KEKOLDREN-500708 format. One record per residue: residue in one letter; x, y, z of N, C-alpha, C in turn. Coordinates in steps of 0.1 Angstrom, whole numbers, padded with zeros to 4 digits, always signed. Example, Ala and Ser with C-alpha at 12.3 -4.5 7.8 and 13.67 -1.06 7.14 Angstrom:
BEGIN
A+0132-0057+0078+0123-0045+0078+0132-0033+0078/S+0128-0022+0071+0137-0011+0071+0129+0000+0079/
***
This chain:
BEGIN
X+0008-0012+0000+0000+0000+0000+0009+0013+0000/X+0019+0013+0009+0028+0024+0009+0035+0026-0004/X+0039+0015-0010+0046+0016-0023+0037+0021-0034/X+0024+0017-0034+0015+0023-0043+0013+0038-0042/X+0012+0042-0029+0011+0057-0027+0024+0064-0032/X+0035+0059-0029+0048+0065-0034+0048+0066-0049/X+0044+0055-0056+0044+0055-0070+0034+0065-0076/X+0022+0066-0069+0012+0076-0073+0018+0090-0071/X+0025+0093-0061+0031+0106-0058+0041+0109-0069/X+0049+0099-0072+0060+0102-0083+0053+0105-0096/X+0042+0097-0100+0036+0099-0112+0029+0114-0113/X+0023+0117-0102+0017+0131-0101+0028+0142-0102/X+0039+0140-0095+0050+0150-0096+0055+0151-0110/X+0057+0139-0117+0062+0139-0130+0052+0147-0140/X+0039+0144-0138+0029+0151-0146+0030+0166-0144/X+0031+0170-0132+0032+0185-0129+0044+0191-0135/X+0056+0184-0134+0068+0189-0139+0067+0191-0155/X+0062+0180-0161+0060+0180-0176+0050+0192-0180/X+0040+0193-0172+0030+0204-0175+0036+0218-0174/X+0044+0220-0163+0051+0233-0161+0061+0236-0172/X+0069+0226-0176+0079+0228-0187+0072+0231-0200/X+0061+0223-0203+0054+0225-0215+0047+0239-0215/X+0041+0243-0204+0035+0256-0203+0045+0267-0205/X+0056+0266-0199+0067+0277-0200+0072+0277-0214/X+0074+0265-0220+0079+0265-0234+0069+0272-0243/X+0057+0268-0242+0046+0274-0250+0046+0290-0248/X+0047+0294-0236+0047+0308-0233+0059+0316-0239/X+0071+0309-0239+0082+0316-0245+0080+0317-0260/X+0076+0306-0266+0074+0306-0281+0063+0316-0285/X+0052+0317-0277+0041+0326-0280+0046+0340-0279/X+0053+0343-0267+0057+0357-0265+0068+0361-0276/X+0077+0351-0279+0086+0354-0290+0080+0357-0303/X+0070+0349-0306+0063+0352-0319+0056+0366-0319/X+0050+0369-0307+0043+0382-0306+0054+0394-0308/X+0066+0391-0302+0076+0402-0303+0080+0403-0317/X+0082+0392-0325+0086+0393-0339+0075+0399-0347/X+0062+0396-0344+0051+0402-0351+0050+0417-0349/X+0053+0421-0336+0053+0436-0333+0064+0443-0341/X+0076+0436-0342+0087+0442-0349+0083+0444-0364/X+0078+0433-0369+0074+0433-0384+0063+0443-0386/X+0053+0444-0377+0042+0454-0379+0048+0468-0378/X+0057+0471-0369+0062+0484-0367+0070+0488-0380/X+0079+0479-0385+0087+0482-0396+0078+0484-0409/X+0067+0476-0410+0058+0478-0421+0050+0491-0421/X+0047+0495-0408+0040+0508-0407+0049+0520-0410/X+0062+0518-0407+0072+0529-0410+0074+0529-0425/X+0074+0518-0432+0075+0518-0446+0063+0525-0453/X+0051+0523-0447+0040+0531-0453+0041+0545-0450/X+0046+0549-0438+0048+0563-0435+0058+0569-0445/X+0069+0562-0448+0079+0567-0458+0072+0569-0471/X+0064+0560-0476+0058+0562-0489+0048+0574-0489/X+0040+0575-0478+0031+0586-0477+0038+0599-0476/X+0049+0600-0468+0056+0613-0467+0063+0616-0480/X+0068+0606-0488+0074+0609-0500+0064+0615-0510/X+0052+0609-0510+0041+0615-0519+0038+0629-0515/X+0037+0632-0502+0034+0646-0498+0045+0655-0502/X+0058+0650-0500+0069+0658-0503+0070+0661-0518/X+0065+0652-0527+0065+0654-0541+0055+0666-0545/X+0044+0667-0537+0035+0678-0540+0039+0691-0534/X+0046+0690-0522+0050+0703-0515+0064+0701-0510/X+0075+0704-0518+0089+0702-0514+0092+0710-0501/X+0085+0720-0498+0088+0728-0486+0084+0722-0473/X+0076+0711-0474+0071+0704-0462+0080+0694-0456/X+0093+0693-0461+0102+0683-0457+0105+0684-0442/X+0107+0696-0437+0110+0697-0422+0099+0693-0414/X+0086+0697-0418+0075+0693-0410+0073+0678-0410/X+0075+0672-0422+0073+0657-0422+0084+0650-0414/X+0096+0655-0414+0106+0648-0406+0103+0650-0391/X+0098+0661-0387+0094+0663-0373+0082+0654-0369/X+0073+0652-0378+0061+0644-0375+0065+0629-0375/X+0075+0625-0384+0079+0611-0385+0094+0610-0381/X+0097+0610-0368+0112+0610-0364+0119+0597-0368/X+0112+0587-0372+0118+0574-0376+0122+0575-0391/X+0119+0586-0398+0123+0587-0412+0134+0597-0414/X+0141+0596-0425+0151+0605-0429+0151+0607-0444/X+0157+0618-0449+0157+0621-0463+0167+0613-0470/X+0164+0607-0481+0173+0598-0488+0185+0606-0493/X+0196+0599-0494+0208+0605-0499+0207+0611-0513/X+0198+0605-0521+0196+0609-0535+0187+0622-0535/X+0180+0625-0524+0172+0636-0523+0158+0634-0530/X+0148+0642-0526+0135+0641-0531+0126+0630-0526/X+0131+0622-0516+0123+0611-0511+0127+0609-0496/X+0117+0603-0488+0120+0600-0474+0120+0585-0473/X+0129+0580-0464+0130+0566-0461+0131+0563-0446/X+0130+0550-0443+0131+0547-0429+0145+0548-0424/X+0147+0555-0413+0161+0557-0408+0167+0543-0404/X+0178+0539-0410+0185+0526-0406+0187+0525-0391/X+0191+0536-0384+0193+0536-0370+0181+0532-0362/X+0169+0538-0367+0156+0535-0360+0152+0520-0363/X+0155+0516-0375+0152+0502-0379+0160+0492-0370/X+0173+0495-0368+0182+0487-0360+0178+0487-0346/X+0173+0499-0341+0169+0499-0327+0157+0491-0324/X+0147+0490-0334+0135+0482-0333+0139+0467-0333/X+0148+0464-0342+0153+0450-0342+0160+0445-0330/X+0168+0454-0324+0175+0451-0312+0166+0450-0300/X+0156+0458-0299+0146+0457-0289+0138+0444-0290/X+0135+0440-0302+0129+0427-0304+0137+0415-0299/X+0150+0416-0303+0159+0405-0299+0161+0405-0284/X+0162+0418-0278+0163+0419-0263+0151+0413-0256/X+0140+0415-0262+0127+0409-0256+0128+0394-0256/X+0132+0389-0268+0132+0374-0269+0143+0368-0260/X+0154+0375-0258+0165+0370-0249+0159+0370-0235/X+0152+0381-0231+0146+0382-0218+0137+0370-0215/X+0128+0368-0225+0119+0356-0224+0126+0343-0222/X+0137+0342-0230+0144+0329-0230+0151+0327-0216/X+0154+0338-0209+0160+0337-0196+0149+0336-0185/X+0139+0344-0186+0128+0344-0175+0120+0331-0175/X+0118+0326-0187+0109+0314-0188+0116+0302-0180/X+0128+0298-0184+0135+0287-0177+0137+0290-0162/X+0140+0303-0159+0141+0306-0145+0128+0304-0137/X+0117+0308-0143+0104+0306-0137+0101+0291-0135/X+0105+0283-0146+0103+0269-0145+0111+0263-0134/X+0124+0267-0133+0133+0262-0123+0128+0265-0109/X+0122+0277-0107+0117+0281-0094+0105+0272-0091/X+0096+0270-0100+0084+0262-0098+0089+0247-0095/X+0098+0242-0103+0103+0228-0100+0110+0227-0087/X+0118+0238-0084+0125+0237-0071+0115+0237-0059/X+0104+0245-0060+0094+0245-0050+0087+0232-0049/X+0084+0226-0061+0078+0213-0061+0087+0202-0055/X+0100+0203-0057+0110+0194-0051+0110+0196-0036/X+0110+0208-0032+0110+0211-0017+0097+0205-0011/X+0086+0207-0017+0073+0202-0012+0074+0186-0012/X+0079+0181-0023+0080+0166-0024+0089+0161-0013/X+0101+0168-0011+0110+0164+0000+0104+0165+0013/X+0096+0175+0016+0089+0177+0029+0079+0165+0031/X+0072+0162+0020+0062+0152+0021+0069+0138+0023/X+0080+0136+0016+0088+0124+0018+0093+0123+0033/X+0098+0134+0038+0103+0134+0052+0092+0131+0061/X+0080+0138+0059+0069+0135+0068+0064+0121+0067/X+0064+0115+0055+0060+0101+0053+0070+0092+0060/X+0083+0095+0059+0093+0087+0065+0092+0088+0081/X+0089+0100+0086+0087+0102+0100+0075+0094+0105/X+0065+0094+0098+0053+0087+0102+0056+0072+0101/X+0063+0067+0091+0067+0053+0091+0075+0049+0103/X+0085+0058+0107+0093+0055+0118+0085+0056+0131/X+0076+0065+0132+0068+0066+0144+0059+0053+0145/X+0054+0049+0134+0046+0036+0134+0055+0024+0138/X+0067+0024+0133+0077+0014+0137+0080+0015+0152/X+0081+0028+0156+0084+0030+0171+0073+0024+0179/X+0060+0028+0176+0049+0023+0184+0048+0007+0183/X+0051+0002+0172+0051-0013+0171+0062-0019+0180/X+0074-0012+0179+0085-0017+0187+0083-0016+0202/X+0078-0004+0206+0075-0002+0220+0065-0012+0225/X+0054-0014+0217+0044-0024+0221+0051-0038+0222/X+0059-0041+0213+0066-0054+0213+0075-0055+0225/X+0083-0044+0227+0093-0044+0238+0087-0045+0252/X+0074-0040+0253+0068-0041+0266+0059-0054+0268/X+0052-0057+0257+0043-0069+0258+0051-0082+0259/X+0061-0083+0251+0069-0096+0252+0075-0099+0265/X+0082-0090+0272+0087-0093+0285+0076-0096+0295/X+0066-0088+0294+0055-0090+0304+0048-0103+0302/X+0046-0107+0290+0040-0120+0287+0050-0131+0292/X+0063-0130+0290+0072-0140+0294+0073-0140+0309/X+0073-0129+0316+0073-0129+0330+0060-0135+0336/X+0049-0133+0330+0037-0139+0335+0037-0154+0333/X+0042-0158+0322+0043-0173+0320+0053-0179+0330/X+0064-0173+0332+0074-0179+0342+0068-0179+0356/X+0062-0168+0360+0056-0168+0373+0045-0179+0375/X+0036-0180+0365+0026-0190+0366+0032-0204+0366/X+0043-0206+0358+0049-0219+0358+0055-0222+0372/X+0062-0213+0378+0067-0215+0391+0057-0217+0402/X+0045-0211+0400+0035-0212+0410+0027-0225+0409/X+0025-0230+0396+0017-0241+0394+0024-0254+0393/X+0037-0253+0390+0045-0266+0388+0057-0266+0397/X+0057-0276+0406+0069-0277+0415+0081-0280+0406/X+0093-0273+0409+0105-0275+0402+0117-0275+0411/X+0128-0281+0406+0140-0281+0414+0147-0268+0415/X+0157-0268+0423+0164-0255+0425+0171-0251+0412/X+0176-0260+0404+0183-0256+0392+0173-0249+0382/X+0162-0255+0381+0152-0249+0372+0147-0236+0377/X+0145-0235+0390+0141-0222+0396+0151-0211+0393/X+0164-0215+0395+0174-0205+0392+0174-0201+0377/X+0171-0210+0369+0171-0207+0354+0159-0198+0352/X+0147-0201+0358+0136-0192+0356+0138-0178+0362/X+0145-0177+0373+0148-0164+0379+0158-0156+0371/X+0167-0164+0365+0177-0157+0356+0169-0151+0344/X+0160-0159+0338+0153-0154+0326+0144-0142+0330/X+0138-0143+0342+0129-0132+0347+0138-0119+0348/X+0150-0121+0354+0158-0109+0356+0162-0103+0342/X+0164-0112+0332+0167-0106+0319+0156-0099+0313/X+0143-0104+0315+0132-0097+0310+0129-0083+0317/X+0132-0083+0330+0131-0071+0338+0141-0061+0333/X+0153-0065+0330+0164-0056+0325+0159-0051+0311/X+0153-0059+0303+0148-0054+0290+0137-0043+0292/X+0128-0045+0301+0118-0035+0304+0125-0022+0309/X+0134-0024+0317+0141-0012+0323+0148-0004+0312/X+0155-0011+0303+0162-0004+0292+0153+0004+0284/X+0141-0003+0280+0132+0004+0272+0126+0016+0279/X+0123+0015+0291+0117+0026+0299+0127+0037+0300/X+0140+0034+0303+0150+0044+0304+0152+0052+0291/X+0152+0045+0280+0153+0052+0267+0142+0061+0264/X+0129+0057+0266+0118+0065+0263+0118+0077+0273/X+0120+0075+0286+0120+0086+0295+0131+0096+0293/X+0143+0091+0290+0154+0099+0288+0152+0108+0275/X+0146+0102+0265+0144+0110+0253+0133+0121+0256/X+0123+0117+0263+0113+0127+0267+0119+0139+0275/X+0128+0135+0284+0135+0146+0292+0143+0155+0284/X+0150+0150+0274+0159+0158+0265+0150+0167+0257/X+0139+0162+0252+0130+0170+0244+0124+0182+0252/X+0120+0179+0264+0113+0189+0272+0122+0199+0278/X+0135+0195+0280+0144+0204+0287+0149+0215+0277/X+0148+0228+0281+0153+0239+0272+0167+0243+0276/X+0172+0238+0287+0185+0241+0292+0194+0229+0291/X+0208+0231+0289+0217+0220+0289+0218+0214+0303/X+0221+0201+0304+0221+0195+0318+0233+0200+0325/X+0232+0200+0339+0244+0205+0347+0255+0195+0346/X+0267+0200+0344+0279+0191+0342+0288+0192+0354/X+0293+0181+0358+0302+0180+0370+0316+0175+0365/X+0326+0179+0372+0339+0174+0369+0341+0160+0374/X+0347+0151+0365+0349+0137+0368+0360+0132+0360/X+0366+0120+0365+0376+0113+0357+0368+0102+0350/X+0369+0102+0336+0361+0093+0328+0365+0078+0331/X+0378+0076+0335+0381+0062+0340+0372+0058+0351/X+0370+0066+0361+0363+0062+0372+0348+0061+0369/X+0343+0070+0361+0329+0070+0357+0326+0057+0349/X+0334+0053+0340+0332+0041+0332+0333+0029+0341/X+0343+0029+0351+0344+0018+0360+0332+0016+0368/X+0326+0027+0373+0314+0027+0381+0302+0021+0374/X+0300+0026+0362+0289+0021+0354+0291+0006+0349/X+0303+0002+0346+0305-0012+0343+0302-0021+0354/X+0305-0016+0367+0302-0024+0378+0287-0027+0379/X+0279-0017+0374+0264-0019+0375+0259-0027+0363/X+0265-0025+0351+0260-0031+0339+0266-0044+0336/X+0277-0048+0341+0284-0060+0337+0275-0073+0339/X+0269-0074+0351+0261-0087+0353+0251-0089+0342/X+0243-0078+0339+0232-0080+0329+0238-0083+0316/X+0249-0076+0312+0255-0079+0299+0260-0093+0298/X+0267-0098+0308+0272-0111+0308+0262-0122+0307/X+0250-0119+0313+0239-0129+0312+0235-0130+0297/X+0237-0119+0289+0233-0120+0275+0245-0125+0267/X+0256-0129+0273+0267-0135+0265+0278-0125+0263/X+0278-0113+0269+0289-0104+0266+0302-0108+0273/X+0313-0107+0265+0326-0109+0271+0333-0095+0270/X+0333-0088+0281+0338-0074+0281+0353-0074+0283/X+0360-0066+0275+0374-0064+0276+0376-0049+0277/X+0382-0044+0288+0382-0030+0291+0397-0026+0292/X+0400-0015+0285+0414-0009+0286+0412+0005+0291/X+0416+0008+0303+0416+0021+0308+0428+0029+0305/X+0428+0042+0306+0439+0050+0303+0449+0050+0315/X+0462+0051+0313+0471+0051+0324+0472+0064+0330/X+0466+0074+0325+0465+0088+0331+0451+0092+0333/X+0449+0101+0342+0435+0106+0344+0429+0112+0331/X+0416+0110+0330+0408+0115+0319+0398+0125+0324/X+0402+0138+0327+0393+0148+0332+0383+0153+0322/X+0370+0152+0326+0359+0156+0317+0349+0163+0326/X+0339+0170+0319+0328+0175+0325+0315+0169+0320/X+0307+0162+0328+0296+0155+0323+0285+0153+0333/X+0274+0149+0329+0262+0145+0337+0263+0130+0339/X+0267+0126+0351+0269+0112+0353+0258+0102+0349/X+0246+0106+0353+0234+0098+0350+0231+0097+0335/X+0232+0109+0329+0229+0109+0314+0240+0101+0307/X+0252+0103+0311+0263+0096+0304+0261+0081+0306/X+0257+0077+0318+0254+0062+0321+0244+0056+0311/X+0233+0064+0309+0223+0059+0299+0229+0058+0285/X+0237+0068+0281+0243+0067+0268+0253+0056+0267/X+0261+0054+0277+0271+0043+0277+0264+0029+0277/X+0253+0028+0285+0245+0016+0285+0240+0013+0271/X+0235+0023+0264+0229+0021+0251+0240+0016+0241/X+0252+0022+0242+0263+0017+0233+0266+0002+0236/X+0267-0001+0249+0270-0015+0252+0259-0024+0248/X+0246-0020+0250+0235-0028+0246+0234-0030+0231/X+0238-0019+0224+0238-0020+0209+0249-0030+0204/X+0260-0030+0211+0271-0039+0207+0267-0053+0210/X+0261-0056+0221+0257-0070+0224+0246-0074+0215/X+0236-0065+0212+0225-0068+0204+0228-0073+0190/X+0239-0066+0184+0242-0069+0170+0254-0078+0168/X+0259-0084+0179+0270-0094+0178+0264-0108+0179/X+0265-0116+0168+0259-0129+0168+0268-0139+0177/X+0262-0150+0180+0269-0161+0187+0266-0160+0202/X+0269-0171+0209+0267-0171+0223+0277-0162+0231/X+0289-0162+0226+0299-0153+0233+0301-0141+0224/X+0298-0129+0230+0299-0116+0223+0310-0108+0229/X+0321-0107+0221+0333-0100+0226+0331-0085+0224/X+0331-0078+0234+0330-0063+0234+0342-0057+0240/X+0348-0047+0233+0360-0040+0238+0357-0026+0241/X+0360-0021+0253+0359-0007+0257+0373-0002+0259/X+0376+0009+0253+0389+0016+0253+0388+0030+0257/X+0395+0035+0267+0396+0049+0270+0410+0054+0268/X+0411+0066+0262+0424+0072+0259+0422+0087+0258/X+0434+0093+0258+0435+0108+0256+0441+0111+0243/X+0435+0120+0235+0440+0124+0222+0442+0140+0223/X+0453+0144+0228+0455+0159+0229+0446+0164+0239/X+0438+0174+0235+0428+0180+0244+0414+0173+0243/X+0414+0161+0238+0401+0154+0237+0403+0141+0245/X+0391+0137+0251+0390+0124+0258+0382+0115+0249/X+0387+0103+0247+0380+0094+0237+0376+0081+0244/X+0364+0077+0241+0359+0064+0245+0355+0056+0233/X+0361+0044+0231+0357+0035+0220+0349+0023+0226/X+0339+0019+0218+0331+0007+0221+0331-0001+0208/X+0339-0013+0208+0340-0021+0196+0333-0034+0198/X+0327-0039+0187+0320-0052+0187+0326-0060+0175/X+0322-0072+0175+0326-0081+0164+0313-0086+0157/X+0304-0077+0155+0291-0081+0150+0291-0080+0134/X+0279-0078+0129+0276-0078+0115+0281-0066+0108/X+0285-0056+0115+0290-0043+0109+0278-0034+0105/X+0281-0023+0100+0271-0013+0096+0275-0007+0082/X+0266-0008+0072+0269-0003+0059+0272+0012+0060/X+0280+0017+0051+0284+0031+0051+0271+0040+0049/X+0262+0036+0041+0250+0044+0039+0241+0046+0051/X+0243+0037+0061+0234+0037+0073+0241+0045+0084/X+0254+0048+0083+0261+0053+0095+0256+0067+0100/X+0251+0075+0091+0246+0088+0095+0232+0087+0101/X+0224+0078+0095+0210+0077+0098+0207+0069+0111/X+0217+0061+0115+0215+0053+0128+0213+0062+0140/X+0218+0075+0139+0216+0084+0150+0203+0092+0149/X+0195+0089+0140+0182+0096+0139+0172+0089+0148/X+0163+0097+0153+0152+0091+0162+0143+0081+0154/X+0140+0070+0160+0130+0060+0154+0136+0053+0142/X+0148+0056+0138+0153+0050+0126+0158+0036+0129/X+0153+0026+0122+0158+0012+0123+0156+0006+0110/X+0166-0001+0105+0166-0008+0092+0156-0019+0093/X+0149-0022+0082+0140-0033+0081+0126-0029+0086/X+0118-0039+0088+0104-0038+0092+0102-0044+0106/X+0094-0038+0114+0092-0043+0128+0087-0057+0128/X+0080-0061+0118+0074-0075+0118+0084-0085+0115/X+0095-0081+0108+0105-0091+0104+0118-0089+0111/X+0120-0079+0118+0133-0076+0124+0136-0085+0136/X+0148-0090+0137+0151-0100+0147+0156-0093+0160/X+0163-0082+0159+0169-0075+0170+0158-0067+0177/X+0159-0067+0191+0150-0059+0199+0154-0045+0199/X+0145-0036+0203+0148-0022+0204+0137-0013+0198/X+0138+0000+0201+0127+0009+0197+0132+0020+0188/X+0145+0020+0185+0151+0030+0176+0154+0043+0183/X+0156+0043+0196+0160+0055+0203+0174+0055+0209/X+0180+0043+0210+0192+0042+0217+0203+0051+0212/X+0207+0050+0199+0218+0057+0194+0214+0072+0192/X+0201+0075+0190+0197+0089+0189+0199+0095+0203/X+0196+0088+0213+0198+0093+0227+0213+0095+0230/X+0221+0085+0225+0236+0087+0227+0241+0100+0221/X+0237+0102+0208+0241+0114+0201+0236+0127+0209/X+0224+0128+0213+0218+0140+0219+0225+0142+0233/X+0227+0131+0240+0234+0132+0253+0248+0137+0252/X+0256+0131+0243+0270+0135+0242+0271+0149+0237/X+0262+0153+0227+0263+0167+0222+0259+0177+0233/X+0250+0173+0242+0247+0182+0254+0259+0184+0263/X+0268+0174+0263+0280+0175+0271+0292+0181+0262/X+0289+0188+0251+0298+0195+0243+0308+0185+0236/X+0303+0173+0233+0311+0163+0226+0304+0159+0214/X+0309+0148+0208+0303+0142+0196+0305+0127+0196/X+0297+0120+0188+0299+0106+0186+0300+0103+0171/X+0308+0093+0168+0309+0089+0154+0310+0073+0153/X+0308+0068+0141+0308+0054+0139+0317+0050+0128/X+0324+0039+0129+0333+0034+0118+0334+0019+0119/X+0341+0013+0110+0344-0001+0110+0353-0004+0123/X+0351-0016+0127+0359-0021+0139+0374-0021+0135/X+0383-0019+0145+0397-0018+0143+0403-0031+0136/X+0397-0042+0138+0402-0054+0132+0396-0057+0118/X+0388-0048+0113+0381-0050+0101+0367-0057+0102/X+0364-0061+0114+0351-0068+0117+0343-0059+0126/X+0330-0060+0125+0322-0053+0135+0321-0038+0133/X+0318-0031+0144+0316-0017+0143+0323-0011+0155/X+0328+0001+0153+0334+0009+0164+0326+0022+0166/X+0320+0024+0178+0314+0037+0181+0323+0044+0190/X+0325+0057+0187+0335+0065+0194+0328+0078+0200/X+0330+0079+0213+0325+0091+0220+0337+0100+0223/X+0336+0113+0219+0347+0122+0221+0342+0134+0229/X+0349+0136+0240+0345+0147+0250+0357+0156+0251/X+0355+0169+0253+0366+0178+0255+0373+0176+0269/X+0386+0177+0269+0393+0175+0282+0391+0187+0291/X+0388+0184+0303+0386+0195+0313+0399+0199+0319/X+0404+0210+0314+0418+0215+0318+0419+0218+0332/X+0409+0225+0338+0409+0229+0352+0411+0217+0361/X+0404+0206+0358+0405+0194+0366+0418+0187+0364/X+0424+0188+0352+0437+0181+0349+0448+0188+0357/X+0447+0202+0359+0457+0209+0366+0455+0208+0381/X+0443+0205+0385+0440+0205+0399+0440+0190+0404/X+0428+0187+0411+0427+0174+0417+0421+0164+0407/X+0429+0155+0402+0425+0146+0391+0415+0136+0397/X+0413+0135+0409+0404+0125+0415+0391+0132+0419/X+0388+0143+0413+0376+0151+0417+0363+0146+0413/X+0363+0135+0405+0350+0129+0400+0342+0123+0411/X+0329+0122+0409+0320+0116+0418+0318+0101+0416/X+0325+0095+0407+0323+0081+0405+0332+0073+0415/X+0327+0062+0420+0334+0055+0430+0346+0047+0425/X+0356+0045+0434+0367+0036+0430+0379+0044+0426/X+0391+0038+0428+0403+0044+0424+0405+0043+0410/X+0415+0050+0404+0418+0049+0390+0423+0035+0387/X+0416+0028+0377+0419+0014+0375+0432+0012+0367/X+0435+0000+0366+0447-0004+0358+0445-0003+0344/X+0455-0002+0336+0454+0000+0321+0454-0014+0314/X+0454-0024+0322+0455-0038+0315+0442-0041+0308/X+0444-0048+0297+0432-0052+0289+0425-0063+0296/X+0412-0061+0297+0403-0071+0304+0406-0072+0318/X+0410-0062+0325+0413-0062+0339+0400-0066+0347/X+0401-0077+0354+0389-0082+0361+0384-0072+0371/X+0393-0064+0376+0389-0054+0387+0383-0042+0381/X+0381-0041+0368+0376-0029+0362+0362-0027+0365/X+0354-0037+0368+0340-0035+0371+0337-0042+0384/
***
């Protein structure tokens, strides 16, 4: 149905463009013909004036001055005794006609281009609105799915535990699955609520001084259990030096959680190797999140940060989500005066998401441990088990 509407829109747009071009072409040809007819009519009238004036002059030779004053476009012939059309006046009429035709040849296409440009703008606006409606429909479908599926699973597991006696091993398995569904509900709720807060807030969030090493360490301590239940194998490399930044700890945590969730979601297999790297690059603080998943096509890299954007259709998509995670990451990081970018993974496999924040110089020159995240500055060893 959507494809049929799009085809109908394209056909209507093509018809309008063809009509505009045909109308402008007809107008140019018609006005050009009128300009030529006016030129020919004027020159023919001047020829008649010359013949009439010559006849009068033959009857009264003394009337030459009066005739030339009455007919400024005439002059006395070099042979004398007759009046003729002044070549300068004839040339002026022909030039004016040519100038009119050139003006029409310029104004007509310009008018057509303006009309077509406006039509393209309207078509683009309609296409954008249609795409936004499609994404919103996908968002509603995804949110419905993301809430109904965990709730249905939780209800089934609770009823099973209540109605069927089971051993300790099976109970632990049921509890683990219930915890996973609760985490899924929590992630969806956090994304929707965080997006609503960003949209409603007219002021940037308050930023506090912190060491990004400590902030990431604190959040990994909270997020690691849930990620490992989903098969994540986290490898963390902290910076050997403090990474002073200014950020909103809670908002950064939501963005960081979304990056890790995205990495786990799109990495196939039971074991999903995720690498987190923190480093300093001059006056910039850089956080990399690498996965070994299916990768991201170049054409999709800019659009993945748009709200509600998700490739595919909600009825056939395998990965969970509502299309807000990466958009929330981008908005949150930009509110902290940073930016986020995406590229191929360093090993040529998977995807690398990079968060870049400005280095807080005041914190670097003062107390490097001024952050509010718990724990001492961690080791720089890859996959340090004490990192979380």
